[in-house]
C-alpha positions as CSV (number, residue, x, y, z in Angstrom):
1,X,-33.2,-95.9,10.9
2,X,-30.4,-93.8,11.5
3,X,-29.6,-90.1,10.2
4,X,-26.9,-87.9,11.2
5,X,-27.0,-84.6,12.2
6,X,-24.6,-81.4,11.4
7,X,-25.4,-79.4,14.1
8,X,-26.4,-80.3,17.8
9,X,-29.7,-77.7,17.5
10,X,-30.9,-80.1,14.9
11,X,-30.3,-83.5,16.5
12,X,-32.2,-81.2,20.0
13,X,-34.7,-80.4,17.7
14,X,-35.2,-84.1,16.4
15,X,-35.1,-85.1,20.2
16,X,-37.4,-82.6,21.7
17,X,-40.1,-83.4,18.8
18,X,-39.9,-87.1,19.0
19,X,-40.3,-86.6,23.0
20,X,-43.8,-85.2,22.4
21,X,-44.7,-88.0,20.2
22,X,-43.8,-90.6,22.5
23,X,-47.6,-92.2,22.3
24,X,-46.9,-92.9,17.9
25,X,-43.7,-95.0,18.7
26,X,-46.3,-98.2,18.7
27,X,-47.6,-97.5,15.8
28,X,-44.9,-96.4,14.4
29,X,-42.9,-99.3,15.1
30,X,-45.5,-101.8,13.4
31,X,-45.4,-99.8,10.4
32,X,-41.8,-99.8,10.1
33,X,-41.7,-103.4,10.4
34,X,-44.6,-103.9,7.9
35,X,-43.5,-101.3,5.2
36,X,-40.3,-100.2,6.0
37,X,-38.0,-97.4,7.4
38,X,-37.8,-95.3,4.2
39,X,-41.6,-94.9,5.4
40,X,-40.7,-94.1,9.2
41,X,-38.1,-91.7,7.4
42,X,-40.7,-89.5,6.1
43,X,-42.7,-89.1,8.9
44,X,-40.1,-88.5,11.4
45,X,-38.8,-86.0,9.2
46,X,-42.2,-84.2,8.8
47,X,-42.7,-84.4,12.4
48,X,-39.1,-82.8,13.0
49,X,-40.1,-80.0,10.5
50,X,-43.0,-79.2,11.6
51,X,-41.7,-78.9,15.1
52,X,-39.0,-76.6,14.0
53,X,-41.2,-74.2,12.2
54,X,-44.0,-74.2,14.9
55,X,-40.6,-73.5,17.2
56,X,-39.5,-70.9,15.1
57,X,-42.9,-69.2,15.1
58,X,-43.2,-69.6,18.9
59,X,-39.7,-67.9,19.4
60,X,-40.7,-65.0,16.8
61,X,-43.8,-64.3,18.8
62,X,-41.9,-64.5,22.1
63,X,-39.4,-62.3,20.9
64,X,-42.0,-59.2,19.7
65,X,-44.0,-59.7,22.9
66,X,-40.6,-59.1,25.1
67,X,-39.8,-56.1,22.5
68,X,-43.5,-55.0,22.8
69,X,-43.0,-55.5,26.8
70,X,-39.2,-53.4,26.8
71,X,-41.0,-50.6,24.8
72,X,-44.3,-50.7,27.5
73,X,-41.3,-50.4,30.0
74,X,-39.2,-47.3,28.4
75,X,-43.0,-45.4,27.9
76,X,-43.5,-46.2,32.1
77,X,-40.1,-44.8,32.7
78,X,-40.4,-42.0,30.1
79,X,-43.2,-40.8,32.4
80,X,-42.0,-41.4,35.6
81,X,-38.8,-39.6,34.3
82,X,-41.0,-36.8,34.2
83,X,-39.1,-33.7,36.1
84,X,-41.8,-31.5,37.8
85,X,-41.3,-29.2,40.8
86,X,-43.0,-29.0,44.1
87,X,-43.4,-26.8,47.6
88,X,-42.2,-28.7,50.5
89,X,-41.3,-28.0,54.4
90,X,-37.2,-29.2,54.8
91,X,-36.4,-28.9,58.2
92,X,-38.7,-26.5,59.1
93,X,-38.1,-23.9,55.5
94,X,-40.3,-23.3,52.9
95,X,-38.6,-25.0,49.8
96,X,-38.9,-25.5,46.1
97,X,-37.9,-28.9,45.1
98,X,-37.4,-30.4,41.5
99,X,-38.3,-34.3,41.4
100,X,-38.5,-36.9,38.8
101,X,-42.1,-38.9,38.7
102,X,-40.7,-41.6,41.1
103,X,-41.4,-42.2,44.6
104,X,-38.6,-39.6,46.7
105,X,-37.4,-38.9,43.3
106,X,-35.8,-35.4,44.6
107,X,-32.6,-34.4,43.3
108,X,-32.9,-30.3,43.5
109,X,-34.0,-28.6,46.4
110,X,-33.9,-24.4,47.3
111,X,-35.0,-23.6,51.1
112,X,-36.0,-20.3,52.6
113,X,-36.8,-19.2,55.7
114,X,-39.9,-17.3,55.4
115,X,-42.6,-18.5,52.6
116,X,-42.4,-15.3,50.8
117,X,-39.2,-15.7,49.7
118,X,-40.2,-19.2,48.6
119,X,-43.4,-17.3,46.5
120,X,-40.9,-14.7,45.2
121,X,-38.9,-17.8,43.8
122,X,-42.1,-19.4,42.6
123,X,-43.2,-16.6,40.9
124,X,-40.4,-16.6,38.5
125,X,-39.9,-20.6,38.4
126,X,-43.1,-21.9,37.9
127,X,-42.4,-19.9,34.3
128,X,-39.2,-22.2,33.7
129,X,-41.1,-25.5,33.3
130,X,-40.0,-26.4,29.9
131,X,-36.2,-26.2,31.3
132,X,-36.6,-28.4,34.3
133,X,-35.0,-31.0,32.3
134,X,-32.5,-29.2,31.4
135,X,-31.7,-28.3,35.3
136,X,-32.0,-32.3,35.8
137,X,-29.2,-32.6,33.2
138,X,-27.0,-29.8,35.3
139,X,-27.6,-32.0,38.3
140,X,-26.0,-34.9,36.8
141,X,-22.7,-33.1,36.3
142,X,-23.0,-29.9,38.4
143,X,-23.2,-28.8,41.7
144,X,-26.6,-28.0,43.6
145,X,-25.2,-24.9,44.8
146,X,-24.1,-23.5,41.5
147,X,-27.7,-24.3,40.5
148,X,-29.3,-22.5,43.2
149,X,-27.0,-19.5,42.5
150,X,-27.8,-19.7,38.5
151,X,-31.3,-19.5,38.9
152,X,-31.5,-17.1,41.6
153,X,-29.5,-15.2,39.5
154,X,-31.8,-15.1,36.7
155,X,-34.5,-14.4,38.8
156,X,-32.8,-11.2,39.7
157,X,-32.2,-10.3,36.6
158,X,-35.9,-11.2,35.3
159,X,-37.0,-9.0,37.7
160,X,-35.0,-6.1,36.9
161,X,-36.5,-6.6,33.2
162,X,-39.8,-6.8,34.2
163,X,-39.8,-4.1,36.9
164,X,-38.0,-1.8,34.0
165,X,-40.9,-2.6,31.4
166,X,-43.5,-1.7,33.9
167,X,-46.1,-5.1,34.4
168,X,-44.2,-5.8,37.6
169,X,-46.1,-6.0,41.0
170,X,-43.4,-4.6,43.3
171,X,-42.6,-5.3,46.7
172,X,-41.8,-8.2,47.9
173,X,-42.4,-10.2,45.1
174,X,-42.1,-8.2,42.3
175,X,-43.3,-10.9,39.6
176,X,-46.3,-11.9,41.1
177,X,-48.7,-11.1,38.4
178,X,-46.1,-11.6,35.6
179,X,-47.1,-13.9,33.0
180,X,-44.3,-15.2,31.7
181,X,-43.0,-12.6,28.8
182,X,-40.1,-10.3,29.3
C-alpha cells in the first residue's frame, strides 16, 4: 500500500496514528494478504482520520485551557496591581506610601518628621482612594517630587475651603473630622 501526502502535517498524522497501532500490524498484514490492499487502505485511512480528529479536539481543549489560564493570570495580576496607601516608618520618618498589591510594590512615598504631619496629610489623602491609580499613572511618567507638591497643594486648598465653610477641626489637623466633602 502506498499513499502520497500533499502536506507534511498529513504525513506526520499518518505516522503518529500508525505508531500508536503497532499491535495491529500483524493482523493487518494477514488481512491485506488474504483480502487485498484496498481493505487495508480503508482501515488505515479511518485510523488516521480518527487520530487527526482526536488530536484536533485535544488541541482545542488545550487552547481553551490555556486561554482560561491566561484570563485567570490576568485577573490575579489585576488584583495584585491594585493601589493602596499605607503608613510606614522610612528612615525614622513618618511616611505615607502608595503601593501595588504585590510584595515591595511601593512606587511613591511622602515622609514627615512628626507623626501629626503625616496624620494631617492622611486626613485629606485617605479620601482620595479613587485617585490612587491616577497617582500611579503619574509616577510612570512624572517625578516623585512633582506628585508630592501637587498633593500637598491640593490638601492645603481643601483645608482652606473646609475652614471657610466651617466644618473643619482647626489646630494642626483641620481635616480631622472632615468626611471628604468640600
